[in-house]
C-alpha positions in Angstrom: -0.1 -0.1 0.0 1.1 3.6 -0.8 3.2 4.8 2.0 1.2 8.2 2.0 -1.9 6.3 2.7 -0.4 4.7 5.7 1.3 7.9 6.9 -2.3 9.6 6.8 -3.9 6.5 8.6 -1.2 7.0 11.2 -2.3 10.6 11.5 -5.9 9.7 11.8 -5.3 7.3 14.7 -2.7 9.4 16.6 -4.0 13.0 16.1 -7.4 14.7 16.6 -8.3 14.2 12.9 -12.1 13.8 12.4 -13.1 10.6 10.4 -14.9 13.1 7.8 -11.6 15.0 7.1 -9.4 11.5 7.0 -11.9 10.0 4.5 -11.8 13.1 2.5 -8.1 13.1 2.3 -7.9 9.4 1.6 -10.5 9.7 -1.2 -8.0 12.3 -2.8 -5.1 9.9 -2.3 -6.8 7.0 -3.6 -8.9 8.8 -6.3 -12.4 7.6 -5.6 -14.7 7.0 -2.9 -14.9 3.3 -3.5 -11.3 2.9 -3.6 -10.9 4.7 -0.2 -13.4 2.5 1.3 -11.5 -0.5 -0.2 -8.2 0.9 1.4 -9.8 1.5 4.7 -10.8 -2.2 5.2 -7.3 -3.2 4.8 -6.1 -0.4 7.2 -8.7 -0.8 9.9 -8.0 -3.7 12.6 -9.7 -7.1 12.1 -10.2 -8.6 15.5 -11.2 -11.9 14.1 -7.5 -12.6 13.9 -6.9 -11.8 17.5 -7.1 -15.6 18.9 -3.9 -17.1 18.6 -3.7 -18.3 22.2 -7.1 -19.7 23.3 -8.3 -19.4 26.9 -8.1 -23.4 27.5 -4.2 -23.0 27.4 -4.0 -20.5 30.4 -6.4 -19.2 33.2 -8.0 -15.9 32.9 -10.3 -13.6 34.6 -11.7 -10.1 34.6 -10.6 -8.1 37.7 -11.0 -4.7 39.2 -8.7 -2.6 41.5 -8.8 0.8 43.1 -7.1 3.6 40.9 -6.9 7.3 41.2 -10.3 8.3 42.0 -11.8 5.3 40.0 -12.4 1.6 40.1 -10.2 0.3 37.3 -10.9 -2.6 35.1 -8.3 -5.2 33.8 -7.9 -8.7 31.9 -5.6 -11.0 33.8 -4.1 -14.1 32.4 -1.5 -16.6 34.2 -0.3 -19.9 33.8 -2.5 -23.2 34.8 -1.1 -24.6 38.0 -0.5 -23.2 41.5 2.8 -21.0 42.0 4.0 -17.7 42.2 5.0 -15.9 38.9 6.7 -12.9 38.1 4.1 -10.3 36.8 4.1 -8.5 33.3 1.8 -5.5 32.7 0.7 -5.6 29.2 -0.3 -1.9 28.0 -2.6 -1.4 25.0 -2.4 1.1 22.2 -4.6 4.1 21.9 -7.8 1.8 21.2 -8.2 0.6 24.5 -8.3 -3.0 26.0 -9.5 -4.8 22.8 -9.3 -8.4 21.8 -5.8 -8.1 20.2 -4.4 -7.0 23.5 -6.3 -9.7 25.5 -4.7 -12.3 22.9 -1.1 -10.6 23.7 -1.7 -10.9 27.4 -2.4 -14.7 26.8 0.6 -15.1 25.1 2.6 -13.5 28.1 1.0 -15.9 30.4 1.6 -18.9 28.1 5.4 -17.7 28.6 5.2 -18.3 32.1 4.1 -15.1 33.7 1.1 -13.6 35.6 0.0 -10.9 33.0 -2.3 -7.8 33.8 -3.7 -5.8 30.9 -5.5 -2.6 32.6 -8.0 -0.8 30.7 -6.9 3.2 30.6 -10.4 4.1 29.7 -11.8 2.5 32.8 -12.8 6.0 34.4 -15.0 6.5 31.1 -16.8 3.5 31.5 -14.4 1.0 29.9 -13.3 0.7 26.1 -16.1 0.9 23.8 -16.4 -1.4 20.6 -15.9 1.6 18.2 -12.5 2.5 17.5 -13.1 6.1 16.8 -15.0 6.5 20.0 -12.3 4.8 21.9 -9.6 7.3 20.6 -11.8 10.2 21.3 -11.8 8.9 24.9 -8.4 9.0 25.2 -8.3 12.9 24.6 -10.3 13.2 27.9 -7.6 11.2 30.2 -6.0 13.1 32.7 -2.2 12.2 32.1 -1.4 12.1 36.0 -4.3 10.4 37.2 -3.7 8.0 34.3 -0.1 7.1 35.2 -1.4 6.8 38.8 -4.1 4.2 37.6 -1.4 2.1 35.8 1.0 2.4 38.8 -1.7 1.3 41.1 -1.8 -1.8 39.1 1.3 -3.1 40.5 0.0 -2.3 44.1 -2.8 -4.7 43.1 -0.5 -7.4 41.8 1.3 -7.3 45.1 -1.7 -8.2 46.7 -2.0 -11.5 44.7 -0.6 -14.7 46.4 0.2 -16.0 42.9 2.7 -12.9 42.3 6.3 -13.3 43.4 6.9 -9.6 43.4 9.2 -9.2 40.4 7.8 -7.1 37.8 8.0 -6.1 34.2 6.1 -4.2 31.6 5.5 -4.4 27.7 3.6 -1.8 25.8 2.6 -0.7 22.2 2.2 2.8 20.6 0.4 4.7 23.2 1.2 1.8 25.8 4.9 1.8 24.7 4.8 5.6 25.7 3.3 4.8 28.8 5.9 2.1 29.7 8.5 4.3 29.3 6.8 6.6 31.9 6.4 3.8 34.5 10.2 3.0 33.8 10.7 6.6 35.0 8.4 6.5 37.9 8.3 2.7 39.4 11.3 1.7 41.0 10.2 -1.9 41.5 10.0 -2.3 37.6 13.0 -4.7 36.5 12.2 -4.8 32.8 10.3 -2.2 30.5 9.6 -3.2 26.8 8.4 -0.4 24.7 7.2 -1.2 21.3 7.3 2.2 19.0 6.4 4.4 22.2 6.8 8.0 22.7 10.1 8.6 24.7 10.4 10.3 28.1 12.0 13.5 28.7 15.9 13.3 28.8 16.0 14.7 32.0 13.8 11.9 33.3 16.0 9.1 32.1 18.5 8.9 35.2 15.3 8.1 37.3 14.8 4.9 35.4 16.0 1.7 37.4 14.8 -0.8 35.3 16.3 -2.4 32.1 14.7 -1.1 29.0 14.1 -2.8 25.6 13.1 -0.6 22.9 11.4 -1.8 19.4 11.0 0.6 16.7 9.6 0.5 13.0 12.0 1.5 10.3 9.0 3.7 8.4 7.7 5.3 11.8 8.9 8.9 11.3 6.9 10.3 13.9 8.1 8.3 16.7 11.8 7.8 15.4 12.3 11.7 15.9 12.8 10.8 19.2 15.1 7.9 19.3 18.4 10.1 19.2 17.9 12.1 22.4 16.4 9.0 24.1 19.4 6.7 23.5 21.9 9.6 24.3 20.4 9.9 27.7 20.3 6.2 28.3 24.0 6.0 27.5 24.7 9.0 29.6 22.8 7.6 32.6 24.5 4.3 32.2 20.9 2.5 31.9 20.9 -0.9 30.7 19.1 -1.0 27.4 18.7 -2.6 24.0 17.2 -1.0 20.9 16.2 -2.5 17.9 14.9 -0.7 14.7 13.2 -3.0 11.9 14.0 -1.9 8.5 10.9 -1.7 6.3 8.4 -2.2 9.2 5.6 0.2 9.8 4.2 1.5 12.9 2.0 -1.0 14.6 4.1 -3.7 12.9 3.4 -6.2 16.0 -0.4 -6.0 15.6 -1.5 -8.9 13.8 -5.1 -7.5 13.4 -3.6 -4.7 11.5 -3.2 -6.3 8.1 -1.4 -3.5 6.1 0.9 -2.8 9.0 1.5 -6.2 10.6 5.1 -7.5 9.5 5.2 -11.1 10.4 9.2 -11.6 10.6 9.8 -8.3 12.5 7.0 -9.3 15.0 8.1 -12.5 15.6 11.7 -11.3 16.1 10.7 -8.8 18.4 8.4 -10.9 20.5 11.4 -13.6 20.7 13.6 -10.7 21.9 10.9 -9.7 24.5 10.2 -12.8 26.1 14.3 -13.5 26.1 14.5 -9.9 27.7 11.8 -11.0 30.4 13.5 -14.2 31.2 16.9 -12.5 31.6 15.5 -9.9 33.9 12.4 -11.4 35.8 14.1 -15.0 36.8 
């Protein structure tokens, strides 16, 4: 698909661009309304693909915990069998807690971890089925309270008998940016994995105590603009980090429900690196 179309869709999904304006611009790029609708069907996610790990392979439950002035909802998965497990927080994109992220949470559990995926939109009633509505609700989030809501997720995990007190986090896009913020603000965090996430302020990097693993898409100009300053700050602070860039890959390349941006080779390699990173830092 034409890179201009993918860039336009990225703008639509990450900036307050109305669907009407997006469709007009997409129509101009594709040449007709019919072509625009056909292109959109390839750009938008297909949650029918979000079932690579079935529930019968792991134990799952819906949980709630006390957030910052609101009750937080979450999806939790863990291996079958009694025991104590290292815990990994899984943080969604700016579409909220959807079937794809629930599937990723089950993948983390299958790898041997207690996996929790909080719903950032819990204060707004939870993630709606409509992706446009979900993105609009993200504009209403209070940044400080939102960060606290995820920090309190670790407090919740500490109360569980199946948690051994070792913590990691992995996030994608919006969630990748939040993982970087958690690395700055959660001293208990041992392993932070960010997929194409917004970088923290360089001045905050010395606060990071965890090991950090960063995954970036080669074609993701918007996010990649911040790599240089972040890496320089990580080196200066002596932070343990790994940084990978996947040439030719698009933003959201790990999302296997996004057909035009999913990159199977990059996604597989990045996930293998993620699990290896958790094994090294959470064992």
